[in-house]
C-alpha positions, 0 to 999 in steps of 0.5 A: 956267709963266705962269698966264694962258696956262695958264688960256687953254689950259684954257679953249679945250681945255675948250670944244673938248671940249664942241663935240667931243662936242656935234657928234658926238652930235647925230645920235642924238637927231635920228635919232628924227625922221629915222625918220619923215622919211626913212622908215628903220628904227633899224637903217638909220639906225644903219648911216649913223653907223658910218663917222662913228664909225669915222673919229672913232677912226681919224683920232685915230692919225694926228692924234696922230702928226702932233701930236707932230711938227708943231704942235698949235695948227695942228691944233686950228685945223683941228679947229674949222674942219673940224668946224664946216664939215661940221656945217653941211653935214650940215644941208643933206643931202637923202638918206641918202648925203649924211647919211652923208657929212656925218656922216663929215666931222664924225667925221674932223675931230672925231677931231683933238681928243682926241689933240691937244687933250688932249696939248696941255692936259697939256703946259701944266698942272701938275696932270694929273688935275685938268686932265683931270677939268676937261676931262672935265667940259666933254666931258660938258657936250657929252653933256648939251647934245647932246640938248637942243640937238638936241631944242630946235632940231628942235622950234623949226625943224627937224632941219637947224637942229640941225646948222647952228646948232652948226656956226656956233658951232664956226666962231666959237670957231675964230676966237677961238682963232686970234686968241688964238694970235696975241695972247696964247696962247703956245706955251710948254709943260712940258719933256719928261718921261719915265716909267720902269717899275719893271722894264725888262723888255720883256715887262712893257712890252708886257703893260702896253700890251696890257692897256691897249689891250684895256681901251680897246677895251672901254670904248670899245664900252661908251660907244658903245653907251650913247651911241647907244642911250640916246635910243631906249631912253628913248623906249621905257621912260620913257613920260611923255616918250615922243613928245617929242623935247625930253622924251627929250633932257632925260632923256638930258641929265640922265644925262650931267650926272651923268657930268660930275660923275663926271669932275670928282670922279674926276679930282681923286681920280686926283691923290691915290690909285692910278689903277689901284685907282680904275679897278678900283673904278669898273668893279666898281661899274658891273657891278651898276648896269647890271644894275639899270638893265636891269630898271627903267622910268620915273624909276628907270631914269633914276636908275640910268643916272645912276649908270652914267654917273657911274661909267663916265664918271668912269673916263675921266680916271682912264684918261687919267691912267694913260696919261699915267703910263705914257708919256713926254710926247713920245709923248702925242699918239701914245698918246692917238691910239692910245687913241681909235683903239681907243675910238672907231674899232674900237669903232664896232661897238657902234653897229651892235650896238645896231641889230642887237640892237634889231631882233632882240629889239625891246628893249635887254635883251640890250644891257644884258647885253653892257654888264655883260660889258664892264664886268666884263672891264675890271675884271679888266684893271684888276686885272692892271695894274701897281700903280706909276705909273712906267714905262720911258722910250721 
């Protein structure tokens, strides 16, 4: 494979991943301002984000299916232009209903990225785990930048610019991607590869994908809860930044910087060691880390959440590599689409739970208990997964 198109594919896929998470995670930080400006409670604002989170996951399945049958690059163009346009539109929202509509548009178009962009990247790179880890690093960069961008632009101008400026950037990247497609970024990809089970038992095939599906739903809920509740929790328990949107955003960004390092390191490890054992280990260590974080405040809380996100986010490229090993390459779009339907769509209930539990208890302590249970359940599932990389062709 020519290295130049491969490098270009990694570059655009990585920037696309950054924008995907940056644009979808502007709202949790801006929410702290909207509580006052729109006179809505945390629970009410959380409810506005639930349709967007659901569409972010639900749209992934049809996007992945279409990507396997049509043209992945055209779908990625739609992703850049659609997501950028709706992000700008959200910046002009005047009512809660308009805000929910704009956020839903962001979620729907952003849902294209993961199943299409990741399967497109895998088909054009030689080292799957490393490529996914590098791509995950840039995805985590979106988590890092989102609170910083939202906090900075809101502080300098208003919460509207926190959506409008990143939306314009997304449109600009889309234009560059379209130019690259027509000049030097060819459509060459690796030949179709099939995976094979060590056993042809249909029962074992369905059991494996059933276990993975359950793990994807639980890990998705874990990440949704952390992503949405962390700015509010830090605003309450990291008192030296309390009341400062940029200060709270900076602490959240620091946490996700650790997650970025976790993705890069664990992606490399997935090319060297058993993905299943690595997946199991990461979630086993996550359990006591979350329990510890629930009891801390100030800098110790930030440090403990850095460890939690390092471990749980580091598991993502390992999880994706497992899916690549378990599925034939001509079904990667559909498989990734199914993952994000579970991980972002159905698990959107975690966002509602965040608001409901906070309103009920006045803190997030019970939410941390739920995170412990989710991490423990995923570790058990990882233990039950097949130990071999090879599975049956479709």
